KEKOLPA-677388 format. One line per field, with one value per residue (C-alpha): residue in three letters; chain; residue number from 1; x, y, z. Coordinates in pm, 1 decimal. Layout:
<nodes>
aa	(ALA/...)
ch	(A/...)
i	(NUM/...)
u	(X/...)
v	(Y/...)
w	(Z/...)
</nodes>
This chain:
<nodes>
aa	(MET/THR/LEU/LEU/ASP/GLU/LEU/ALA/ALA/ASP/ALA/THR/ILE/LYS/GLY/PRO/SER/CYS/THR/THR/THR/LEU/ALA/LEU/GLU/ALA/MET/GLU/PRO/ASP/ASP/ARG/ALA/ASP/MET/LEU/GLU/ALA/LEU/ALA/SER/GLY/TYR/THR/ALA/ALA/ALA/LEU/SER/ARG/VAL/LEU/LYS/ARG/ARG/GLY/ILE/SER/LEU/ALA/PRO/GLN/SER/ILE/ALA/ARG/HIS/ARG/ARG/GLY/GLU/CYS/LYS/CYS/PRO/SER/ASN/PRO/SER)
ch	(A/A/A/A/A/A/A/A/A/A/A/A/A/A/A/A/A/A/A/A/A/A/A/A/A/A/A/A/A/A/A/A/A/A/A/A/A/A/A/A/A/A/A/A/A/A/A/A/A/A/A/A/A/A/A/A/A/A/A/A/A/A/A/A/A/A/A/A/A/A/A/A/A/A/A/A/A/A/A)
i	(1/2/3/4/5/6/7/8/9/10/11/12/13/14/15/16/17/18/19/20/21/22/23/24/25/26/27/28/29/30/31/32/33/34/35/36/37/38/39/40/41/42/43/44/45/46/47/48/49/50/51/52/53/54/55/56/57/58/59/60/61/62/63/64/65/66/67/68/69/70/71/72/73/74/75/76/77/78/79)
u	(10048.6/10369.1/10591.0/10469.0/10106.0/10171.1/10347.5/10060.6/9806.2/10006.3/10033.0/9655.2/9585.6/9492.4/9467.7/9398.5/9555.0/9919.7/10034.6/10139.8/9790.0/9634.1/9855.6/9754.6/9386.2/9421.6/9592.6/9433.6/9392.0/9689.2/9921.3/9793.1/9873.6/10224.5/10275.3/10168.6/10410.1/10687.8/10618.3/10653.1/10968.7/11330.0/11309.8/11432.3/11191.3/11411.1/11387.2/11012.8/10979.9/11180.7/10969.7/10646.5/10769.2/10829.7/10466.1/10346.2/10304.7/10501.8/10571.7/10873.8/11096.5/11054.7/10676.0/10713.2/10960.3/10742.2/10440.1/10642.4/10751.1/10393.8/10485.1/10223.0/9882.9/9679.9/9354.9/9446.8/9789.0/9797.2/10021.1)
v	(1470.2/1431.5/1713.4/1663.6/1673.9/2003.4/2148.0/2045.9/2202.1/2524.1/2559.7/2555.9/2822.7/3145.3/3481.0/3837.6/3976.3/4074.0/4433.1/4371.6/4256.3/4544.5/4788.3/4626.8/4651.7/5024.0/5109.6/5252.4/4987.7/5109.0/5118.0/4778.0/4628.8/4780.2/4651.3/4299.1/4309.7/4436.9/4157.6/3901.6/4062.0/4057.2/4389.2/4354.9/4390.4/4672.0/4869.3/4821.5/4929.1/5247.7/5346.4/5278.9/5486.4/5782.8/5741.4/5746.3/5369.7/5223.4/4859.3/4681.5/4483.4/4181.1/4194.3/4210.0/3920.1/3707.4/3769.7/3681.2/3351.7/3271.1/3262.5/3511.4/3401.3/3581.1/3399.2/3423.9/3265.8/2913.7/2764.5)
w	(8754.2/8555.5/8438.6/8081.0/8196.0/8371.4/8067.8/7839.3/8074.8/8104.9/7728.5/7693.8/7955.1/7781.3/7945.6/7855.7/7541.4/7572.0/7532.9/7172.9/7079.0/7272.0/7080.3/6750.1/6840.2/6918.4/6587.8/6277.4/6003.0/5794.6/6095.8/6208.8/5868.0/5880.9/6235.9/6138.5/5845.6/6073.6/6324.2/6046.6/5910.1/6019.1/6203.4/6557.9/6846.8/6980.6/6655.5/6640.9/7004.1/6938.4/6637.3/6824.6/7121.0/6887.9/6780.0/7141.7/7185.8/7475.3/7398.4/7544.6/7307.3/7534.9/7488.6/7111.4/7110.1/7338.6/7114.3/6803.1/6958.7/7056.7/7425.5/7538.1/7665.6/7396.6/7320.0/6950.5/7010.1/6864.4/7135.6)
</nodes>
């Protein structure tokens, strides 16, 4: 198997939802809509993480950034 074959296979492997998706799924509809808008905006992952922590949701900035880039293994992730 070539390197490119392995990379293509790895990109198609999906796993359980990432912590960002799990947090979204647990939110009330209004908060979920705001979170989706924030993820699509220019707010930094660190700022979003801090605000969520104040609301009792522990979500690391790295997890948010990875989800934004589509590098997580969420089944809904298009990668």
